[in-house]
PyMOL CGO cylinders between C-alpha atoms (Angstrom):
from pymol import cmd
from pymol.cgo import CYLINDER

trace = [
    CYLINDER, -0.26, -0.36, -0.35, 1.47, 3.06, -1.16, 0.3, 1, 1, 1, 1, 1, 1,
    CYLINDER, 1.47, 3.06, -1.16, 1.82, 5.58, 1.46, 0.3, 1, 1, 1, 1, 1, 1,
    CYLINDER, 1.82, 5.58, 1.46, -0.34, 8.16, -0.47, 0.3, 1, 1, 1, 1, 1, 1,
    CYLINDER, -0.34, 8.16, -0.47, -3.32, 5.60, 0.07, 0.3, 1, 1, 1, 1, 1, 1,
    CYLINDER, -3.32, 5.60, 0.07, -2.65, 5.86, 3.68, 0.3, 1, 1, 1, 1, 1, 1,
    CYLINDER, -2.65, 5.86, 3.68, -2.62, 9.30, 4.37, 0.3, 1, 1, 1, 1, 1, 1,
    CYLINDER, -2.62, 9.30, 4.37, -6.58, 9.32, 2.19, 0.3, 1, 1, 1, 1, 1, 1,
    CYLINDER, -6.58, 9.32, 2.19, -7.30, 6.80, 4.33, 0.3, 1, 1, 1, 1, 1, 1,
    CYLINDER, -7.30, 6.80, 4.33, -6.49, 8.17, 7.96, 0.3, 1, 1, 1, 1, 1, 1,
    CYLINDER, -6.49, 8.17, 7.96, -7.12, 11.79, 6.54, 0.3, 1, 1, 1, 1, 1, 1,
    CYLINDER, -7.12, 11.79, 6.54, -10.21, 10.38, 5.67, 0.3, 1, 1, 1, 1, 1, 1,
    CYLINDER, -10.21, 10.38, 5.67, -11.91, 8.78, 9.19, 0.3, 1, 1, 1, 1, 1, 1,
    CYLINDER, -11.91, 8.78, 9.19, -10.61, 11.51, 10.84, 0.3, 1, 1, 1, 1, 1, 1,
    CYLINDER, -10.61, 11.51, 10.84, -12.90, 13.93, 9.05, 0.3, 1, 1, 1, 1, 1, 1,
    CYLINDER, -12.90, 13.93, 9.05, -15.61, 11.79, 9.50, 0.3, 1, 1, 1, 1, 1, 1,
    CYLINDER, -15.61, 11.79, 9.50, -15.45, 10.81, 12.87, 0.3, 1, 1, 1, 1, 1, 1,
    CYLINDER, -15.45, 10.81, 12.87, -14.87, 14.92, 13.89, 0.3, 1, 1, 1, 1, 1, 1,
    CYLINDER, -14.87, 14.92, 13.89, -17.12, 15.99, 12.01, 0.3, 1, 1, 1, 1, 1, 1,
    CYLINDER, -17.12, 15.99, 12.01, -19.35, 13.42, 12.50, 0.3, 1, 1, 1, 1, 1, 1,
    CYLINDER, -19.35, 13.42, 12.50, -19.55, 13.41, 15.91, 0.3, 1, 1, 1, 1, 1, 1,
    CYLINDER, -19.55, 13.41, 15.91, -20.57, 17.77, 16.13, 0.3, 1, 1, 1, 1, 1, 1,
    CYLINDER, -20.57, 17.77, 16.13, -23.46, 16.42, 13.96, 0.3, 1, 1, 1, 1, 1, 1,
    CYLINDER, -23.46, 16.42, 13.96, -24.54, 14.08, 15.94, 0.3, 1, 1, 1, 1, 1, 1,
    CYLINDER, -24.54, 14.08, 15.94, -24.51, 16.01, 19.16, 0.3, 1, 1, 1, 1, 1, 1,
    CYLINDER, -24.51, 16.01, 19.16, -26.09, 18.89, 17.08, 0.3, 1, 1, 1, 1, 1, 1,
    CYLINDER, -26.09, 18.89, 17.08, -29.02, 16.43, 17.04, 0.3, 1, 1, 1, 1, 1, 1,
    CYLINDER, -29.02, 16.43, 17.04, -29.41, 15.11, 20.10, 0.3, 1, 1, 1, 1, 1, 1,
    CYLINDER, -29.41, 15.11, 20.10, -28.63, 19.02, 21.20, 0.3, 1, 1, 1, 1, 1, 1,
    CYLINDER, -28.63, 19.02, 21.20, -32.02, 19.15, 19.06, 0.3, 1, 1, 1, 1, 1, 1,
    CYLINDER, -32.02, 19.15, 19.06, -33.65, 16.52, 19.70, 0.3, 1, 1, 1, 1, 1, 1,
    CYLINDER, -33.65, 16.52, 19.70, -33.55, 17.46, 23.80, 0.3, 1, 1, 1, 1, 1, 1,
    CYLINDER, -33.55, 17.46, 23.80, -32.94, 20.38, 25.19, 0.3, 1, 1, 1, 1, 1, 1,
    CYLINDER, -32.94, 20.38, 25.19, -32.91, 23.73, 22.77, 0.3, 1, 1, 1, 1, 1, 1,
    CYLINDER, -32.91, 23.73, 22.77, -36.42, 24.16, 22.64, 0.3, 1, 1, 1, 1, 1, 1,
    CYLINDER, -36.42, 24.16, 22.64, -36.71, 28.64, 21.92, 0.3, 1, 1, 1, 1, 1, 1,
    CYLINDER, -36.71, 28.64, 21.92, -38.57, 29.45, 19.04, 0.3, 1, 1, 1, 1, 1, 1,
    CYLINDER, -38.57, 29.45, 19.04, -36.77, 27.54, 16.45, 0.3, 1, 1, 1, 1, 1, 1,
    CYLINDER, -36.77, 27.54, 16.45, -33.67, 26.28, 18.05, 0.3, 1, 1, 1, 1, 1, 1,
    CYLINDER, -33.67, 26.28, 18.05, -34.82, 21.76, 17.58, 0.3, 1, 1, 1, 1, 1, 1,
    CYLINDER, -34.82, 21.76, 17.58, -34.99, 23.17, 13.41, 0.3, 1, 1, 1, 1, 1, 1,
    CYLINDER, -34.99, 23.17, 13.41, -31.54, 25.01, 13.20, 0.3, 1, 1, 1, 1, 1, 1,
    CYLINDER, -31.54, 25.01, 13.20, -30.01, 22.58, 15.25, 0.3, 1, 1, 1, 1, 1, 1,
    CYLINDER, -30.01, 22.58, 15.25, -31.76, 20.04, 12.88, 0.3, 1, 1, 1, 1, 1, 1,
    CYLINDER, -31.76, 20.04, 12.88, -30.79, 21.52, 9.41, 0.3, 1, 1, 1, 1, 1, 1,
    CYLINDER, -30.79, 21.52, 9.41, -27.47, 22.86, 10.76, 0.3, 1, 1, 1, 1, 1, 1,
    CYLINDER, -27.47, 22.86, 10.76, -27.31, 18.46, 11.13, 0.3, 1, 1, 1, 1, 1, 1,
    CYLINDER, -27.31, 18.46, 11.13, -27.85, 17.27, 8.17, 0.3, 1, 1, 1, 1, 1, 1,
    CYLINDER, -27.85, 17.27, 8.17, -25.59, 20.62, 7.03, 0.3, 1, 1, 1, 1, 1, 1,
    CYLINDER, -25.59, 20.62, 7.03, -22.65, 19.15, 8.60, 0.3, 1, 1, 1, 1, 1, 1,
    CYLINDER, -22.65, 19.15, 8.60, -23.18, 15.16, 7.95, 0.3, 1, 1, 1, 1, 1, 1,
    CYLINDER, -23.18, 15.16, 7.95, -23.41, 16.00, 4.32, 0.3, 1, 1, 1, 1, 1, 1,
    CYLINDER, -23.41, 16.00, 4.32, -20.29, 18.56, 4.30, 0.3, 1, 1, 1, 1, 1, 1,
    CYLINDER, -20.29, 18.56, 4.30, -18.40, 15.48, 6.42, 0.3, 1, 1, 1, 1, 1, 1,
    CYLINDER, -18.40, 15.48, 6.42, -19.50, 13.00, 2.95, 0.3, 1, 1, 1, 1, 1, 1,
    CYLINDER, -19.50, 13.00, 2.95, -18.23, 15.73, 0.65, 0.3, 1, 1, 1, 1, 1, 1,
    CYLINDER, -18.23, 15.73, 0.65, -14.86, 16.52, 2.31, 0.3, 1, 1, 1, 1, 1, 1,
    CYLINDER, -14.86, 16.52, 2.31, -14.11, 11.72, 1.95, 0.3, 1, 1, 1, 1, 1, 1,
    CYLINDER, -14.11, 11.72, 1.95, -15.58, 11.68, -1.63, 0.3, 1, 1, 1, 1, 1, 1,
    CYLINDER, -15.58, 11.68, -1.63, -13.36, 14.88, -2.49, 0.3, 1, 1, 1, 1, 1, 1,
    CYLINDER, -13.36, 14.88, -2.49, -10.46, 13.27, -0.35, 0.3, 1, 1, 1, 1, 1, 1,
    CYLINDER, -10.46, 13.27, -0.35, -10.24, 10.48, -1.94, 0.3, 1, 1, 1, 1, 1, 1,
    CYLINDER, -10.24, 10.48, -1.94, -10.42, 11.78, -5.51, 0.3, 1, 1, 1, 1, 1, 1,
    CYLINDER, -10.42, 11.78, -5.51, -14.29, 10.99, -6.17, 0.3, 1, 1, 1, 1, 1, 1,
    CYLINDER, -14.29, 10.99, -6.17, -17.42, 12.00, -7.45, 0.3, 1, 1, 1, 1, 1, 1,
    CYLINDER, -17.42, 12.00, -7.45, -19.63, 14.21, -5.21, 0.3, 1, 1, 1, 1, 1, 1,
    CYLINDER, -19.63, 14.21, -5.21, -22.78, 13.03, -7.39, 0.3, 1, 1, 1, 1, 1, 1,
    CYLINDER, -22.78, 13.03, -7.39, -23.11, 9.81, -4.46, 0.3, 1, 1, 1, 1, 1, 1,
    CYLINDER, -23.11, 9.81, -4.46, -26.24, 7.71, -2.95, 0.3, 1, 1, 1, 1, 1, 1,
    CYLINDER, -26.24, 7.71, -2.95, -24.00, 8.17, 0.57, 0.3, 1, 1, 1, 1, 1, 1,
    CYLINDER, -24.00, 8.17, 0.57, -25.07, 11.62, 0.27, 0.3, 1, 1, 1, 1, 1, 1,
    CYLINDER, -25.07, 11.62, 0.27, -29.08, 11.04, 1.40, 0.3, 1, 1, 1, 1, 1, 1,
    CYLINDER, -29.08, 11.04, 1.40, -27.47, 8.98, 4.81, 0.3, 1, 1, 1, 1, 1, 1,
    CYLINDER, -27.47, 8.98, 4.81, -25.98, 12.12, 5.90, 0.3, 1, 1, 1, 1, 1, 1,
    CYLINDER, -25.98, 12.12, 5.90, -29.39, 12.15, 6.84, 0.3, 1, 1, 1, 1, 1, 1,
    CYLINDER, -29.39, 12.15, 6.84, -29.84, 8.94, 8.90, 0.3, 1, 1, 1, 1, 1, 1,
    CYLINDER, -29.84, 8.94, 8.90, -27.74, 9.96, 11.64, 0.3, 1, 1, 1, 1, 1, 1,
    CYLINDER, -27.74, 9.96, 11.64, -29.93, 13.31, 13.02, 0.3, 1, 1, 1, 1, 1, 1,
    CYLINDER, -29.93, 13.31, 13.02, -32.84, 11.35, 11.84, 0.3, 1, 1, 1, 1, 1, 1,
    CYLINDER, -32.84, 11.35, 11.84, -31.96, 8.02, 14.14, 0.3, 1, 1, 1, 1, 1, 1,
    CYLINDER, -31.96, 8.02, 14.14, -31.25, 10.12, 16.91, 0.3, 1, 1, 1, 1, 1, 1,
    CYLINDER, -31.25, 10.12, 16.91, -34.27, 12.08, 16.37, 0.3, 1, 1, 1, 1, 1, 1,
    CYLINDER, -34.27, 12.08, 16.37, -36.36, 9.10, 16.98, 0.3, 1, 1, 1, 1, 1, 1,
    CYLINDER, -36.36, 9.10, 16.98, -34.66, 7.72, 19.46, 0.3, 1, 1, 1, 1, 1, 1,
    CYLINDER, -34.66, 7.72, 19.46, -34.29, 11.07, 22.33, 0.3, 1, 1, 1, 1, 1, 1,
    CYLINDER, -34.29, 11.07, 22.33, -37.56, 12.67, 20.62, 0.3, 1, 1, 1, 1, 1, 1,
    CYLINDER, -37.56, 12.67, 20.62, -40.59, 10.38, 19.90, 0.3, 1, 1, 1, 1, 1, 1,
    CYLINDER, -40.59, 10.38, 19.90, -39.21, 6.99, 21.60, 0.3, 1, 1, 1, 1, 1, 1,
]
cmd.load_cgo(trace, "trace")
């Protein structure tokens, strides 16, 4: 394995773990604590945007096309957090 490929894997995993962790935190905060006028919806939108940003960054790091079904996966983290924390 070449060093360039290892560098891409490491950078991709760091981007995913950091950005998706923040996305999950925003979704959890919106589902539990933020109840002031529109804050829940705003945090949910920020969470979705962070998820899309993370997946887009990983696709760019690995020199792949940005248009992929994985972008729909950015909705999964906030929706799971909302379901588990708000409707359960």
